[in-house]
N, C-alpha and C positions, 0 to 999 in steps of 0.2 A: 434060648441063642446056643449056636453052631460053633463045635472048634473052630473051624473056619474062618467065622465071623471073629469071634474072642482075641485069633489070632491076629488078621489083621487089627480091631482093636487098639490090642497091648502093641502093638505096630507100630505105630499113629502118635500113640500114645506119646511113647521114646522121644521119637519123631521132635515132636512136642517138648518137651521134656529140654531132648540138645540144644535145644532153640534157642528155648533161658535163658540158659546161662549164657547166648553171647550180650545181651543185658548186661555184660557184667563187666565188658570188656570195651576199650574205645571207644567209640562210633564216633563217626561222622553221621548225624542226624538233619535233619528238612521236614517242614509242614509240607505234605502231598497241599499240593490246590489245586489242585490242574480239575475239581469239577467237584458240588455240589455232590456230597458221598452225606451229611445230612450229624456227620462225627467228624470229631480233630482224628486227622492221618497223619505220620509217620513214618519216612522213609530215611531206613537208618542204614551204613556202609560201616561195614567192622572184617577182624580174622574171626574167625571158631574153626579153631580142628583143623589148625592150618588152609586153610579156605578164606578164599574173599567171600562175601556173602552180602544181597543186598535181602534187607531186610522191611516189611511195610508191615503196620503196627498200629493201632489204636492204643490208649492207655484203658479204657473201659471200668466200668465203675470197680474195680475191686485192684489190692495193689499186683493185679500181673497182668502186662501185655498180654491184649488179644491180638497175636495174628494174625491176618488179613493173608502174605506173602511169603515163600522165602524162596529163591534160588543163589548159583552164583551170580555171582555180581560179574560183569561185562569188562572191555578193557575198559573204556570211556568211564566206566565208575571205579574201579581201579586206580586209574591217573588220577582219578578228584581224589580220591582216600590219600591216594602220598601228595599230595602237591599241599593237601591238606594235614599231614602231620610234618612237613618242610619248615 
């Protein structure tokens, strides 16, 4: 494996580990039933490292959640979190 590929892989692993800590916080979570994905999926919103994040994930077959996507939460998602916390 070339050095540049190793750096990219390491960067991806570090990003993934950062998001695993996300699941230790208070989250607003609902099942993602928009389509028949063939697996149980969830959408979670919560604070992580000073940002409100929106994460789609599945429990997977082991103790770690499998992250499908993660991004900064949009305005309406932040508002839902605020209503949830009141």
